[in-house]
N, CA, C and O atoms as CSV, one atom per row, in Angstrom:
chain,resi,resn,atom,element,x,y,z
A,1,MET,N,N,15.518,88.851,-142.266
A,1,MET,CA,C,16.886,88.432,-142.418
A,1,MET,C,C,17.162,87.255,-141.476
A,1,MET,O,O,16.853,87.323,-140.286
A,2,LYS,N,N,17.729,86.206,-141.998
A,2,LYS,CA,C,18.059,85.025,-141.212
A,2,LYS,C,C,19.434,85.180,-140.574
A,2,LYS,O,O,20.354,85.750,-141.161
A,3,ASP,N,N,19.544,84.655,-139.351
A,3,ASP,CA,C,20.867,84.630,-138.719
A,3,ASP,C,C,21.688,83.534,-139.383
A,3,ASP,O,O,21.262,82.382,-139.474
A,4,GLN,N,N,22.853,83.909,-139.835
A,4,GLN,CA,C,23.735,82.930,-140.455
A,4,GLN,C,C,24.938,82.710,-139.553
A,4,GLN,O,O,25.605,83.659,-139.142
A,5,LYS,N,N,25.204,81.449,-139.251
A,5,LYS,CA,C,26.361,81.116,-138.437
A,5,LYS,C,C,27.547,80.906,-139.368
A,5,LYS,O,O,27.434,80.281,-140.423
A,6,ALA,N,N,28.680,81.442,-138.951
A,6,ALA,CA,C,29.897,81.237,-139.729
A,6,ALA,C,C,30.308,79.769,-139.602
A,6,ALA,O,O,30.220,79.174,-138.528
A,7,THR,N,N,30.750,79.215,-140.698
A,7,THR,CA,C,31.216,77.833,-140.633
A,7,THR,C,C,32.559,77.826,-139.914
A,7,THR,O,O,33.445,78.635,-140.192
A,8,ILE,N,N,32.678,76.900,-138.993
A,8,ILE,CA,C,33.893,76.793,-138.189
A,8,ILE,C,C,34.591,75.493,-138.552
A,8,ILE,O,O,34.021,74.405,-138.474
A,9,ASP,N,N,35.821,75.647,-138.942
A,9,ASP,CA,C,36.638,74.497,-139.296
A,9,ASP,C,C,37.044,73.771,-138.015
A,9,ASP,O,O,37.702,74.362,-137.158
A,10,PRO,N,N,36.662,72.490,-137.868
A,10,PRO,CA,C,37.004,71.743,-136.644
A,10,PRO,C,C,38.513,71.698,-136.370
A,10,PRO,O,O,38.935,71.715,-135.214
A,11,GLU,N,N,39.306,71.641,-137.412
A,11,GLU,CA,C,40.758,71.603,-137.225
A,11,GLU,C,C,41.258,72.916,-136.601
A,11,GLU,O,O,42.139,72.905,-135.742
A,12,THR,N,N,40.693,74.028,-137.037
A,12,THR,CA,C,41.067,75.332,-136.481
A,12,THR,C,C,40.679,75.412,-135.004
A,12,THR,O,O,41.434,75.941,-134.187
A,13,VAL,N,N,39.515,74.892,-134.670
A,13,VAL,CA,C,39.071,74.888,-133.275
A,13,VAL,C,C,40.021,74.047,-132.429
A,13,VAL,O,O,40.409,74.466,-131.338
A,14,LEU,N,N,40.399,72.877,-132.912
A,14,LEU,CA,C,41.309,72.015,-132.160
A,14,LEU,C,C,42.675,72.657,-131.976
A,14,LEU,O,O,43.270,72.551,-130.903
A,15,ILE,N,N,43.170,73.312,-132.996
A,15,ILE,CA,C,44.467,73.996,-132.901
A,15,ILE,C,C,44.387,75.125,-131.875
A,15,ILE,O,O,45.295,75.302,-131.063
A,16,THR,N,N,43.298,75.881,-131.921
A,16,THR,CA,C,43.112,76.978,-130.976
A,16,THR,C,C,43.034,76.467,-129.550
A,16,THR,O,O,43.648,77.036,-128.648
A,17,LEU,N,N,42.282,75.400,-129.342
A,17,LEU,CA,C,42.173,74.811,-128.002
A,17,LEU,C,C,43.518,74.290,-127.507
A,17,LEU,O,O,43.844,74.427,-126.328
A,18,ASP,N,N,44.293,73.697,-128.397
A,18,ASP,CA,C,45.617,73.207,-128.023
A,18,ASP,C,C,46.518,74.372,-127.618
A,18,ASP,O,O,47.249,74.286,-126.631
A,19,GLN,N,N,46.462,75.456,-128.383
A,19,GLN,CA,C,47.268,76.633,-128.050
A,19,GLN,C,C,46.856,77.217,-126.701
A,19,GLN,O,O,47.709,77.608,-125.903
A,20,LEU,N,N,45.552,77.276,-126.449
A,20,LEU,CA,C,45.070,77.772,-125.163
A,20,LEU,C,C,45.536,76.876,-124.016
A,20,LEU,O,O,45.931,77.360,-122.956
A,21,SER,N,N,45.484,75.585,-124.243
A,21,SER,CA,C,45.922,74.634,-123.228
A,21,SER,C,C,47.403,74.829,-122.911
A,21,SER,O,O,47.799,74.808,-121.746
A,22,GLN,N,N,48.211,75.017,-123.937
A,22,GLN,CA,C,49.637,75.243,-123.738
A,22,GLN,C,C,49.886,76.554,-123.000
A,22,GLN,O,O,50.767,76.628,-122.143
A,23,THR,N,N,49.121,77.578,-123.327
A,23,THR,CA,C,49.261,78.870,-122.662
A,23,THR,C,C,48.926,78.754,-121.183
A,23,THR,O,O,49.645,79.284,-120.336
A,24,VAL,N,N,47.839,78.065,-120.872
A,24,VAL,CA,C,47.433,77.871,-119.475
A,24,VAL,C,C,48.513,77.092,-118.725
A,24,VAL,O,O,48.824,77.412,-117.577
A,25,GLU,N,N,49.074,76.089,-119.357
A,25,GLU,CA,C,50.116,75.289,-118.708
A,25,GLU,C,C,51.347,76.139,-118.406
A,25,GLU,O,O,51.921,76.035,-117.322
A,26,VAL,N,N,51.753,76.972,-119.352
A,26,VAL,CA,C,52.909,77.842,-119.142
A,26,VAL,C,C,52.635,78.831,-118.007
A,26,VAL,O,O,53.490,79.054,-117.149
A,27,LEU,N,N,51.440,79.419,-118.011
A,27,LEU,CA,C,51.088,80.361,-116.946
A,27,LEU,C,C,51.043,79.669,-115.590
A,27,LEU,O,O,51.512,80.226,-114.597
A,28,ASN,N,N,50.492,78.480,-115.537
A,28,ASN,CA,C,50.427,77.730,-114.287
A,28,ASN,C,C,51.827,77.424,-113.766
A,28,ASN,O,O,52.092,77.570,-112.573
A,29,ASN,N,N,52.721,77.002,-114.651
A,29,ASN,CA,C,54.096,76.721,-114.242
A,29,ASN,C,C,54.785,77.988,-113.747
A,29,ASN,O,O,55.554,77.940,-112.786
A,30,SER,N,N,54.522,79.101,-114.384
A,30,SER,CA,C,55.109,80.371,-113.952
A,30,SER,C,C,54.602,80.752,-112.567
A,30,SER,O,O,55.374,81.212,-111.726
A,31,ILE,N,N,53.326,80.564,-112.331
A,31,ILE,CA,C,52.748,80.875,-111.018
A,31,ILE,C,C,53.358,79.988,-109.947
A,31,ILE,O,O,53.689,80.466,-108.862
A,32,LEU,N,N,53.510,78.707,-110.236
A,32,LEU,CA,C,54.109,77.790,-109.263
A,32,LEU,C,C,55.549,78.185,-108.950
A,32,LEU,O,O,55.971,78.141,-107.794
A,33,ARG,N,N,56.309,78.576,-109.989
A,33,ARG,CA,C,57.691,79.016,-109.767
A,33,ARG,C,C,57.728,80.277,-108.911
A,33,ARG,O,O,58.566,80.399,-108.017
A,34,LEU,N,N,56.821,81.215,-109.182
A,34,LEU,CA,C,56.767,82.440,-108.391
A,34,LEU,C,C,56.380,82.150,-106.942
A,34,LEU,O,O,56.922,82.759,-106.019
A,35,GLN,N,N,55.442,81.219,-106.743
A,35,GLN,CA,C,55.059,80.850,-105.380
A,35,GLN,C,C,56.249,80.263,-104.627
A,35,GLN,O,O,56.483,80.603,-103.467
A,36,ARG,N,N,57.002,79.378,-105.291
A,36,ARG,CA,C,58.183,78.793,-104.659
A,36,ARG,C,C,59.218,79.867,-104.335
A,36,ARG,O,O,59.841,79.841,-103.274
A,37,TYR,N,N,59.393,80.802,-105.250
A,37,TYR,CA,C,60.345,81.892,-105.035
A,37,TYR,C,C,59.944,82.716,-103.811
A,37,TYR,O,O,60.778,83.010,-102.955
A,38,VAL,N,N,58.681,83.082,-103.734
A,38,VAL,CA,C,58.199,83.879,-102.611
A,38,VAL,C,C,58.327,83.082,-101.314
A,38,VAL,O,O,58.750,83.621,-100.290
A,39,GLN,N,N,57.966,81.812,-101.358
A,39,GLN,CA,C,58.075,80.977,-100.160
A,39,GLN,C,C,59.519,80.922,-99.676
A,39,GLN,O,O,59.779,81.028,-98.478
A,40,THR,N,N,60.440,80.759,-100.590
A,40,THR,CA,C,61.853,80.678,-100.234
A,40,THR,C,C,62.305,81.955,-99.556
A,40,THR,O,O,63.017,81.915,-98.552
A,41,HIS,N,N,61.895,83.079,-100.098
A,41,HIS,CA,C,62.329,84.355,-99.541
A,41,HIS,C,C,61.584,84.717,-98.262
A,41,HIS,O,O,62.133,85.409,-97.405
A,42,LEU,N,N,60.364,84.267,-98.124
A,42,LEU,CA,C,59.628,84.529,-96.888
A,42,LEU,C,C,60.187,83.701,-95.739
A,42,LEU,O,O,60.208,84.156,-94.595
A,43,THR,N,N,60.639,82.490,-96.040
A,43,THR,CA,C,61.174,81.635,-94.980
A,43,THR,C,C,62.529,82.143,-94.508
A,43,THR,O,O,62.989,81.747,-93.437
A,44,GLN,N,N,63.177,83.004,-95.273
A,44,GLN,CA,C,64.468,83.556,-94.876
A,44,GLN,C,C,64.305,84.829,-94.039
A,44,GLN,O,O,65.292,85.373,-93.544
A,45,GLN,N,N,63.069,85.305,-93.880
A,45,GLN,CA,C,62.815,86.494,-93.085
A,45,GLN,C,C,62.833,86.143,-91.599
A,45,GLN,O,O,62.764,84.968,-91.240
A,46,PRO,N,N,62.925,87.151,-90.736
A,46,PRO,CA,C,62.920,86.893,-89.289
A,46,PRO,C,C,61.683,86.120,-88.852
A,46,PRO,O,O,60.675,86.091,-89.558
A,47,GLN,N,N,61.771,85.500,-87.688
A,47,GLN,CA,C,60.709,84.639,-87.170
A,47,GLN,C,C,59.364,85.341,-87.013
A,47,GLN,O,O,58.323,84.683,-87.033
A,48,GLY,N,N,59.365,86.653,-86.858
A,48,GLY,CA,C,58.130,87.392,-86.640
A,48,GLY,C,C,57.184,87.354,-87.823
A,48,GLY,O,O,55.983,87.553,-87.641
A,49,ASN,N,N,57.677,87.105,-89.026
A,49,ASN,CA,C,56.836,87.080,-90.229
A,49,ASN,C,C,56.379,85.673,-90.535
A,49,ASN,O,O,57.152,84.721,-90.427
A,50,LYS,N,N,55.115,85.542,-90.919
A,50,LYS,CA,C,54.572,84.227,-91.249
A,50,LYS,C,C,54.947,83.876,-92.680
A,50,LYS,O,O,54.701,84.658,-93.598
A,51,ALA,N,N,55.526,82.734,-92.869
A,51,ALA,CA,C,55.914,82.281,-94.197
A,51,ALA,C,C,54.876,81.294,-94.713
A,51,ALA,O,O,54.287,80.529,-93.949
A,52,LEU,N,N,54.665,81.328,-96.015
A,52,LEU,CA,C,53.783,80.352,-96.641
A,52,LEU,C,C,54.489,79.007,-96.685
A,52,LEU,O,O,55.692,78.930,-96.938
A,53,THR,N,N,53.740,77.968,-96.440
A,53,THR,CA,C,54.295,76.635,-96.584
A,53,THR,C,C,53.913,76.104,-97.955
A,53,THR,O,O,53.028,76.651,-98.613
A,54,GLU,N,N,54.562,75.067,-98.375
A,54,GLU,CA,C,54.242,74.471,-99.681
A,54,GLU,C,C,52.799,73.993,-99.703
A,54,GLU,O,O,52.118,74.119,-100.720
A,55,SER,N,N,52.330,73.447,-98.591
A,55,SER,CA,C,50.943,72.987,-98.552
A,55,SER,C,C,49.975,74.162,-98.648
A,55,SER,O,O,48.891,74.016,-99.214
A,56,ASP,N,N,50.345,75.339,-98.101
A,56,ASP,CA,C,49.515,76.536,-98.245
A,56,ASP,C,C,49.398,76.923,-99.716
A,56,ASP,O,O,48.311,77.245,-100.196
A,57,ALA,N,N,50.519,76.890,-100.424
A,57,ALA,CA,C,50.518,77.263,-101.838
A,57,ALA,C,C,49.695,76.277,-102.659
A,57,ALA,O,O,48.950,76.674,-103.555
A,58,ILE,N,N,49.831,75.003,-102.351
A,58,ILE,CA,C,49.072,73.983,-103.078
A,58,ILE,C,C,47.584,74.136,-102.796
A,58,ILE,O,O,46.760,74.035,-103.705
A,59,ALA,N,N,47.246,74.377,-101.539
A,59,ALA,CA,C,45.841,74.559,-101.169
A,59,ALA,C,C,45.267,75.789,-101.854
A,59,ALA,O,O,44.133,75.766,-102.331
A,60,SER,N,N,46.044,76.855,-101.904
A,60,SER,CA,C,45.596,78.083,-102.553
A,60,SER,C,C,45.360,77.841,-104.042
A,60,SER,O,O,44.355,78.286,-104.597
A,61,THR,N,N,46.279,77.140,-104.678
A,61,THR,CA,C,46.143,76.825,-106.104
A,61,THR,C,C,44.927,75.939,-106.341
A,61,THR,O,O,44.195,76.128,-107.313
A,62,SER,N,N,44.712,74.966,-105.447
A,62,SER,CA,C,43.565,74.070,-105.591
A,62,SER,C,C,42.257,74.817,-105.461
A,62,SER,O,O,41.311,74.554,-106.203
A,63,ARG,N,N,42.196,75.764,-104.506
A,63,ARG,CA,C,40.980,76.561,-104.336
A,63,ARG,C,C,40.705,77.393,-105.578
A,63,ARG,O,O,39.557,77.516,-106.003
A,64,LYS,N,N,41.756,77.968,-106.165
A,64,LYS,CA,C,41.580,78.793,-107.364
A,64,LYS,C,C,41.083,77.949,-108.521
A,64,LYS,O,O,40.216,78.377,-109.283
A,65,ARG,N,N,41.632,76.749,-108.652
A,65,ARG,CA,C,41.193,75.854,-109.739
A,65,ARG,C,C,39.747,75.441,-109.552
A,65,ARG,O,O,39.004,75.324,-110.526
A,66,ALA,N,N,39.338,75.219,-108.306
A,66,ALA,CA,C,37.975,74.793,-108.035
A,66,ALA,C,C,36.968,75.874,-108.402
A,66,ALA,O,O,35.814,75.577,-108.711
A,67,LEU,N,N,37.406,77.119,-108.368
A,67,LEU,CA,C,36.508,78.223,-108.719
A,67,LEU,C,C,36.222,78.285,-110.212
A,67,LEU,O,O,35.224,78.871,-110.633
A,68,HIS,N,N,37.087,77.687,-111.008
A,68,HIS,CA,C,36.928,77.786,-112.461
A,68,HIS,C,C,36.246,76.608,-112.998
A,68,HIS,O,O,36.026,76.519,-114.206
């Protein structure tokens, strides 16, 4: 028996990739908004607690992207 590959419509692949790209963008924006929200609320806590800075959040996001 021969292995048969299913024919893949290039247009379907492009549409799927576009949808995935949009999904990743939405998730990334949501993560950035959540990071800003947490940073805002952490900076309002007493001095004893360490708050994330914007550069910390950006560095963290950059490290995560570099892993992928």
